[in-house]
N, C-alpha and C positions, 0 to 999 in steps of 0.2 A: 504494500500500499505506499502511496506517495506521502510524503510529509504533509502537504499541503491538505490532502484528503483526511489525513489523520487530525489536523489541527480543527479542520471543519466540523468533523464527526465529534470531537472533544467540546467544541464549543456548543454544539446541540445538545450534547449530554448533559453538559453542565448547566444548560439553560441561559447562557450568557446573552444577555439582551443586546440589541444594536448598539446601544452606547457603550456597555460594558466590554464589548469584544476588542476595542483599541487598548483598553487598560489591560485585559488580560494578555493580549499580544505583547504589549510593552514589558510587562512583568515577566513573560517568558523569555524574552530576549535579554532582559537584565539577568535574569537567573541563569541563562546560558552563559552569558559573560562571566557571573560569579563562579560558576562551575570551572570556566576556562582559566580564571585567575588562581583558583586553588590549585588546578593541575599544573599550571606553570611555576608557581610558588613551589609545589612539590618537587618538580624537576630541578629548579634553581637551588633549594636547599640540600638536595641530595643527602637527607639525614636518615640514618638508620632507624627503623621502627616507627617512621612518622606517617605511613600510607593512610592508615585509619583515621588519623588526626585530619589529614588534608581531604579525605573522603567526607568527613563529618562537617569539617567547616566549609566546603563548597556547598553541601547540601543545605546547611544552616543559613548561609549568607543568601542562597537563592530563594529559601522559603520565607525569608524576612520580606521579599518583595511582594507577596501575595500569593493567591490562587495560581497564577500563571507561573510564578517562580517555582512553586511546588511541582507543578506539572513538568516543567522544563527538567528540574532536578531528577525526577523520578524517571522520566524517558532517557536522559542521558546517563544515569547511573546504571539502569537496567540494560541499557545497550552496551555500556562498557563491560559489565559483567557477562554479558552474553557472549561477546567476543573472545573474553579470557576463557570462558568455558570452551569456546569452539576451537581455541588455539591449544588447549591442552593444560590450562592452569588448574590448580587443584580446587576442588569443589568446596573445601573447607575454608580455603582462604577466601573464595567468593562469599560465602556465608557470613565470614567475618566484615568483608567489605560492605555486604548489604546491611548488616547490622549497624556499622557505623554511618552508613547512608541514612537509614530510617531514623537513627538517633538524632542526627542533625536536622533532617527534615521536620521532625516532631518538635523542633525548638530546644532541643536539650544542648547544653554546653559542649562544644567540641573539645575544649581543654581536657575534658575527661580522657581523650585519646592522646594528649600533647605528650611526646617523649621528653624525658629529663634533658637539658642542655639546648633544646631547639631555640635558636635565637628569636628574641622578642619581635624582631621584624615580621615573623610569621604568626 
């Protein structure tokens, strides 16, 4: 299914009215950007055992945008985990990543997963 078709179906299911669709799409775009920033920070930091923290932080930041951000974070997180499973990464690691993803999307503090010594910049 094309992304645009998926977005339209999502909007219909969510019952987004004609004025609210713009806000939803704006939030989704901002949430996707938040996810990208967390991923970029994770790569830049290159810090041992920080993966779960950045998963939780990206989802948390995206979810703070609103329903569109939650939607984007969930779709991006699920796609990332599906790709990892397809490429042969462990199911146990994927479950742990999804736990961190949901933790952040539910508004819980991502610092729960923060590894010791990770620079405050992140």
